N, C-alpha and C positions, 0 to 999 in steps of 0.2 A: 743522593746520597753516594758517597765516594768509594766506599768499602764497607762489606758487612762487618759486624762487631762478633768476632769470635776469638777471644782472648786478645783483644786488640790488636789482631792481624800479627801476633808476634812468630807465629810459624811461617808466614809468608814473607816477613820482614828479616828473618834470619836466625829467631830463636830454635828454629828446629836445628839449627847447626850446633847448638848446645850439645845434642845428642843425649849422652847418659846423665848429663847435669840436670837437664830439664826435668829427668824422673827422679832424681837425687840418687843417682847410682856413681859414686864416687869410690875408687877401690885403690888409691894410692895409699901405701901403709903408712901410718903416722904413729909417732912413739908417744906411749902414755904420758901424760903430764900430771904432776900432782896438783890439786888445787889447794885453796886456803883450807885452814882448820874448820870444824865444823861449829864452832862456838860451843853453844850450851848443849847441843846435843851428844849424847855419850858415843863412845868410839866402838861399841860392838854389841851383837845380840844379847838379848836380855833373857835370862832366866831358861836359855836352851829351848825358847819356844819359838823362835822367829820363823818365818816359812810355814805358817800353819796351813793346812788343807782348808778346802771350802768348809766341809763339816766341822771342822775344829773352830774357824774363825765366826762362823756364821755368815760369810760373805762368798761369793763365788769367785774364783780367781779369774782375772782377765788373761788376756795374752801375755800381760808382763810376767807372769810366773812360768811362761815356757820359752821365751827367748833366752838365748845363750846361757841356760843352765841357770837361769836366775832364781833364786828364792825369794818371794815375797817378803817384806818387813825384815830383811837382812842387813839393810844399809840404815845408818842413822840419817835424821832429817839434816841437810844442809842449810844452814842459816847464814846468809850473806853478810859480810862484813860492813861497818859503816863506812860511808865514803869520807875521805880525809879532805878537811878544808884546811887551805892557808890564809893567813891574812891578808888583808887588800895589799895589792903592789908585788904579789908573788909572780903573777903570771906576766910574761914577756912576749911580746910588747903589752902594755897595760890595755885593759878594755877600753876601747874608743881611740886609742892613740897609736893610730895607724897611720905610716907616712904616705901621702898621696898628694902628688904635684907640689911637692915641698912643704905641705902643711900636714899636721896632726889632727885627723878628726875620726868620727866613728865609722866613716864610709870604708870599704875594705881595700887594702892593697891592691894591685895588679899582681895576680899570683906568680911567683917562680918556683913553684915547685916545692916550696917548704910550708910545713905546718904554720909556723909563727907568723906566715903573712896574714892569717886569719882572713881568708879571701872573701868571707861573707859578712863581715863587720859585726855591730852590735844593734840592739833596738835603738832607733832614733830618742825613745823616751828616756835613754839613759843618760844623756849627756846635754839636754838643754835644746837639742834639733827641734823638738816639739815643744812649742812654747807652754811653759806652765809645768814641765815634768822635768826632772822627778819632783814630787812633791815633798817638801820639807819633812812632813810626819810620817813619810812612807818608812825612814830609819828611825827607830826609837833608840838606837844607841849611838848614834853619832850624827854629824852634819853630811857624811859622806854618801855618795849614791849608792855605795853598797859597802859590805863588811867583809865578806868572806869569797874565796876563789876556790874553784875545781876544777881539775884539768881530767877529763875523761877521755879515753881512747877507745874508738870501735874499731874491731878488729876480728879476724878468723883466728880461733884456737881450738882445741877439742877439749871436750867434756865428758866425764865419766858417769854417765846414766847407767851405764852396767859395769860392775866390776871388771878391768882388764879390757875393756872394749872403749877405744878411742874416737869418739863421734864428733866430726866436724861441726861447730855452730859458730855464730855470730855473736859476739860478746862484748859488753861494756866492762872496760877495765880500768881502774883508779889508778891513774899515773903517780900520785902521790903515795900510795901505798907500796911500800917495799915489799918484794918477794912475792906479791900476789898475781895470780894467773888469772885469767878471765874466766868467770864461771856464768851460769845463768839460774836466778835472776841475777842482775848486775849489783854493785854495791848499793846499800840502802843509805839514802841521804836524810839525816835529820837536822832539821832546821827549826827556827823560831819565828815566830808570827812578827812581822816588821822589822825582820833582820834580812835586807836584800843580799842576794849574793849573785855572782857570775859564774857560769859553768862552761868551760871552754871544751867543745866536743871536736876530737880529731878524728876524720875519717879515713881510717886506714885500710879499707877495703878496695884495695887498687889492684889491677889486674897483673902487676909485676911484684905482688908482695911475696913473701915467702918466711918461713919454708912451708907454711900451710895455706894452701891457695886452691879450694875445690872448685872454682868457677871459671878462674882464667879472664875475668871481667871486673871491670870499675861497677861499684855498687853505690848509688847514691843514697843519702839518708835524711830524714826529717825527723828531729826527736820531740815529741808531743809529751808535755806535763798535764796529764790527764786528772782534770779536776780543778786546774789553776786558774788564777785570774790574772793575765799577763798580757803585755803587748803582743800584738799579731806578729811580730817579728819573732817572737821568743815562744809562740805558742806549738809551733811545729805543723804549719799550713802545710798540706800535701806536696807543693812543689816549690816551698821555701828550702830548697836542699841545701845540705852540706856534701857538696860533691867530693868523689873520692880523691885522696891526695890533699884535702883542704880542711880547713877548719873552720868553726864559727862560734861567737862568744853569744851565749844565751842569758839575758838578764831576767832573772826571777826576784820582783821585789817582795814576794813573799807577803801580800797584803790581801785585803778584802774590798769589796766594792763599799761606796759611801750611800748613804740613805738620801739619794738625790729625789727630788721632787719631780712630778711629770711637766712642771712648767719651768724648769731651769735644767741645766747641765752643768755640775760642778768641776768644769774643766779646770778651774783655778784652784783645785785642791780644798774646796770648802765642804764642811758639813761632816757629820760623825760617820765612824765606820759602822757598817750594819754587821752586828754581832751575830746574827742569825747564820752568816755564811763563813765563819772562821774554819778554815780547813783543819783536817787532821790526817786523813790516810789517802793520799794520791799515789799516783803510779807513773811512772815514765816509759816510754815505748817508741819503736819506731813508727813513723806516718807517712813515708815517701809514696809518693802517688805511683799507682799501680803495682807497687812490690811491697805494699805493707804486710801482706800475707805472708809472703816469703821472708822477709826480714823479721818478722815477729815469730814465725814458726822456729826459726834458726836461733832464738833466743835473746833478742834485743829486746828486754824489758827489766823493770826493776821496781822497787819501792821508793816514795818519796814521803817522809813523815813531816808533819809541822806542829809545833807546840805553841800553844799561846799561855798567858797566865792563869786561864780559868783551867786548862786542863793540867798544868803544872801543880796547880793548887789541889786538886782531885787527887794526883799522884801523892803530895805532900801529905794530904790527910787521909792516905790510905783507903781511898774509895775506889781508885783505879791502880791496877799492878804497875809497879816501877820497871821500864823498860832497862834501866842499868843494873837490875838484880836478875835479868834473863827471863822475866815473866810476861813480857809483851813480845809476840812473835808473829811475823808475817808469814802466810802460807799462800804462795802462788800455784793454783792448780792448772796444769797444763796436761791435755791428752797429747800422746805423741805416736808418729807413725814410724816404723824402722824397716829398713832393707835388710837383706840378708847378711850384709857384710857390717852392719853396725851403723850405717848412714842413716841420717834422716830423709825420708821420702817426702816429697812435694811434688803435686800433680798439679801443673800449671793450666790444664784443660778441665779442670773439676771445679765448677763455679757454684756448687751447692753449699759449699763451706768444708774447709778441711777438717775430719774427723779422725782422731786416732784410736788405737785399740791399747795403747801403754798408757797407764796412768802415772803422772809424776807428780810431786809435791816439792817444790823449791829446786826442779830440776833433777830429783832423785827418784827413782822408779819405786812405789810404794813404800816408803821410808817408815822408820820406828823414830819415836820420840820419848825418853825417858822423863817423866814428870814427878812432881812432889804433889803430896794430898793437900792441895790448894787451888785457889782460883788463878787462871791464867787468863791473860788477854791474848787472842787471835785474830790478827787482820786477814781475812780471807778473801783472796782475789782471784777471780776466774781470768786467767789469762790464756785462755785456750781460743781457738779461732772461731769455733762454731758449737762447742758441745754447750749444752745446758746442764747443770746440777740440780738436783733437789737433794740438800744435805739432811743428815740425821746423825745421831749418835747412837752407836750398837746398843748401848746401855739403856736406851729409851728415854734417858733424862733429857730436859731441853735445854737449848742454847739462852743463854741471857745477852740479847741483842741491844745494842745501845748505839749503833752508828751504821749508816748505809752510804756506800760510794764514798764522797769526800769528807761528809759532815757528821758530827755526833748528834745524837737525839736530844730533844728537851729532857726525855726520861727514859730509863731502861725497861725493857719488856721481855718475857719468856716467851719464846716461840719452840715447838717441837722439832720442825723442820722448815726449811724456806729453799725458794728457788734462787738461784743465782746465774745471771747469763754473761755473756763474754764480756768483760770490761768493768762488771759491777763488783763492788767491794761490800763485805758487811764486817764491822767490828763486833766480836762476840766475847763473852767469858764462858769458860767451860770450868765447871766447878768438879775437881777430881777429889774431894775430901771424902766422900763416901762411895767413890767409883769402884768397879771391880778392878782387879790388878792389871787386866788386860781390857781395853776398849779401842773401838774404831770409829774413824770419820767415814761414813758409808755415802756413797750416791746412790739414790734409788730411782733416778730419773733413767729410762730405757732410752737409746737412741741409736739409729742404725744409719743415720745419712746425715749430711750436714744442713738439712733443709729445715728440721724441726725435731723437738723430742717426740718420742713414740709413747709417751705416759709415764706415770709413777706407779711403780709396784715394789712395795716395801718387802714383798717377798722374794725378791731379786736383787739383793744390794751389792753393790761392788766397794769393797774396802779401799780406800785411797790411801790411809796411812793408819798406823797403829800407835796408840798411847800405852807406855808401859808405865804404870802407877806404882810407886814405892814409897815406903815409910808410912810414919803415922801422921794424922791432920796435923798441920803446923799451927803454931800460936801467932796470933797478931796479924791474921789474913786480912785481905782487904775486904771492905764491907758493902761494896756493891751488891744491890739484890733487885727484885722485880719491883719498879716504882721509883728506883733511887733519880733523883735529879740530876742531869748532866749539864745540859746547856741552860743555863738560868736565864738567858736572855733571848731565847729563840722566840721568833715572831711569824705567824703566817702572812703570805702574800693576800691582801685583799682584792676581791673582785672587783671593787669600786676602783681600784687603781687602773684597771685594763682600758686601755685607749684603742687598742685595735685587736683583732683576730686574724688567724692565718691557718690555713689548713695545708698539710703536706701528706700526700697518699703515696703510697709504695706500690710500684708496677713492676711488670716485667715486659722489656720489649728487644728484640733482636738477639735474643740469647743473653742479654744482660740485664741490668736492674736501672730504674729510672725512679725519681720523685716527681711528682706531678708530670709525668710523660716526658721529662726531660733528663738527660744525661748529665753528670756532673761536668761544669767548666770552672776552672779556679779563678778565672777572671770574668765570671758573670755573677752578680749578686742576684740571689733569689728571693731576699729580703732585705730593705734597708729600715730596720727599726730606728725610732728616734732615741737618742741617748737620754738618759733619766728617766725614761718611760717603763710601763708594764705592758706584756701583750699576752692574750691567749693564744697558745698554739694547740692543735689538734693534730696528732700523729695517726694516721689511719693505714692499716694494713690490708692492702687491696689486691694481694698476689696469692689468692687462694690459701693453702694450707700452710706455706712458709711461715717461719717466724723469724721477727725482725727486731733486735735489740736498738733503739735510737739513742744516740749521744750527741750531747750538744757542748761545743767547746765555749770559753770564756765565763759563761754563766750556767749554774745548775737552775733547777725550777722545782715547782712543787706540783705533784700530781693531784689533780681534783677529782677526777674519776677514771677508772680503768675498765673500758667496756660498760660503761654506765653505772659502774658499781664504787663504792668506797675502797680504796686501794688496802692492802694487807697492812697490819702494823708496820712491819719492816719497810714500807714502801710510803708511809703517811707523811714523812717530813720531807727532808731535801733530798734531791737526787740529781744526778747527771746523766742517768740512762734509764730507760724504760723498756721491758720487753713486752711486744705484742705478739700473742699467738695469732693463729690464722683468723682473720676478719676482725680483729680487736680495734679498738679506737681508745686513745689516751687523751685526755683533756689536761694541759699542764698550764700553769703561771710562770711567766719569765720575767725577769728585768734584764735591763741592759744598760750598762753602766761603764765609766771611766775609759775605755779604749775604742777606738774605732778598728774596722776590719781590714783584711778580711778574716772570718773566723768560719768554720764548717760545722755542719750537723749531719750524721750519717748514720749508717746502719753498722752495728760494730760486730756481726758476722764479717769477719775481715775479708773473705773473698767476695761478699756482697760489697763492701765498702771498694774495693779494687775495681768490681765491675760496675763502677759508676753510680752506686747508690749513696748519693753524697750532694749537699747543696752548700752554697756558699751563703753567708749573710754578713753584712757590712755596717754596724750601728753607726749614727752619725748624728752630729748636731741638728736642731731643726732648721730645715731651709737648705742644708749643705747636701748637695746630691752625691752619689758615690760614683767613683770613676771606675767600677767594676760593669762596663758595659759589654763583656763577652769578646770584645775585640781588643782593647787597650792593653797593652803590656804594662806591668807595674815597675817603679824604679828599680833595677836590678842592685844598686848601690845599698839599698835598705831592706833587700828581701832574700838575695840569693839566686833568685830567678835569673837565668841568662839571657840578655837583651835580644840575642838573634838566633835564628834557627842555624846558621851556618858555623858559629862558633863551635857547637858541641859536634856538630857533624864532622867538622874538618879534624878535630881533636880527638874524636873516637872516645867521648867521655860519658856519654849518658848510655843508661843500661837499656832503657825501653826507648819509645818512639818520640816525636816531636817534643823537645823540652819536656818529657814526660806526659805529653798530651796525646790525644787520639788526633787522627785524621779529622778533616772537617766533615760533619755529617748534617747535610742540609736538612732544615726545618727542625732539628733537634737542640740547636744551640750549644754546638760542643765542638771544641776543636779550634784551633787557630787558623786564619786563613793565609793564604800567600806564602806558605811554607813549602816549597818543593825541595825534596831531598834526592840525592844520588845515594840510593841504598846500599852500593857497592862500598860506601865510606863508613857506615854505620859502625858505631862502638861494639856492637852485640854480634858482629861476626867473628868468626874463629880464625 
């Protein structure tokens, strides 16, 4: 073993030189910037009752009520703006049309320090470099590879968590929206099933940017569309970077897998789409290897919604609320930790999981939302790093749950309370028709460290947000109720389809995290499933009392048993994440379709993920081996991975170590060999 793993040797390699930054202590004065309007949230406290005490609200106040003189429930809920799309042809250069060696192709240009160089290209499935792709029926609106284009800036800005306090954050900003500052969450994408889009992400997190720069370093990014079925190049693989000062085109076909059979792989775009897996509520967030926790804690997250004909019909028939009328609202739950100067605190040496003591919803500390007496749809996302929530309504009424993670259920069901782990989403209806004038969304899960929850206590709730209910019950409300059919073509995966079983066990080693006693290596395939087949995977929590939420990319799964028992109603259909309490085991069925890898699966306690609790898998056609042997680099022309160690070393452009990877650790299958660096030239030196 060349070096012990203690926060990837960053202290030894120069991160200690970041000094105050490493602990989040940034004290350069920043002017307050106004963000976008709060959309349908009202503009002021209601009824003179905001900032209720613990006894008045029925919920104990958190530290949110003591910092900077803030009164809980005195700010309206921030509702992110809709990301603005432009028709095909708006981006310049056009996606896939990058001049290189006198030719136009999807490979990246040699970067010249200009974002329009698109230094990391586009998915090869976009322009025919992969035979058979794109499929003609991916786009139901025309014969083109894509219909719409977005341009999103990744930048540092300031965010008003507290009135009058300007907190530096990293943000996704919509370049096509005029006069819009970056906020967290970022803009909400609203897309349609089988309407492909291209999103150009420009990484402005450079060491020489201004006027806001709390790090003085280049920060790489890799954007993951969580819950998507997309090519590997657009999935946000951990080291498929968009480097600082550069851009990358992400191709989102907005499709679902096909109903392929075990004896064939429909590479030639054959077969019907599998209606069971039509997405609804996705989200996007940073996934850059080793710094995901830091980047996400600083605000790099947002909603990505997709509508198909079935969901549009449910809205038209007034079964589901209409988002155009303001009755379909995303709620991103994030616990935050602040320094005394209003900056966000982050401890690079805390491997348990970042836990905050200030509760935010959509980047607003304990906000309020004024609602009518009707049914609302809320897409609840746990965007926290390590906090587990057990949600309930203070009125005692149930949630009507009709979706989890990316997908809607075959039918709706009523639940009084539910657990939601980092990365999970729940689509719920809250019925305010007979609600009290004020009610709260409560968390009743106690938690004192990032390791795990300490248990549910209904007598010790923390109110995350307040609903101010006004008016009389509306006429012509939506009709969804307990048992309403939602996905009318949903099908369970059959055990008879399983052709292989695999077991993945969580462990601890050398102060970090492993799966099956191996640290993550992005160039090593820990599984090579055959495309077109179904497998049974077992996720086992073998790390004592720690809790681990396991997430899979590319495909979701269906939980068969959770610790030997049938999962609860809200986890009984499709999922892309399963939470394992200490010692628990989940048996899941999973299909592998459409795209070859690499893809990853990992713990979604983001500190555990950064500390190597992640595996790579590479679906391949029958008889085709994976090139991911743990040694060979992938083609940088189609991935964003830099081909040699020396390039980033000399240019001082990588934030962490060897192309984002660990030094070689013998017998652990991690790290690239033959990469000897002069650490005096590293980019993380001040």
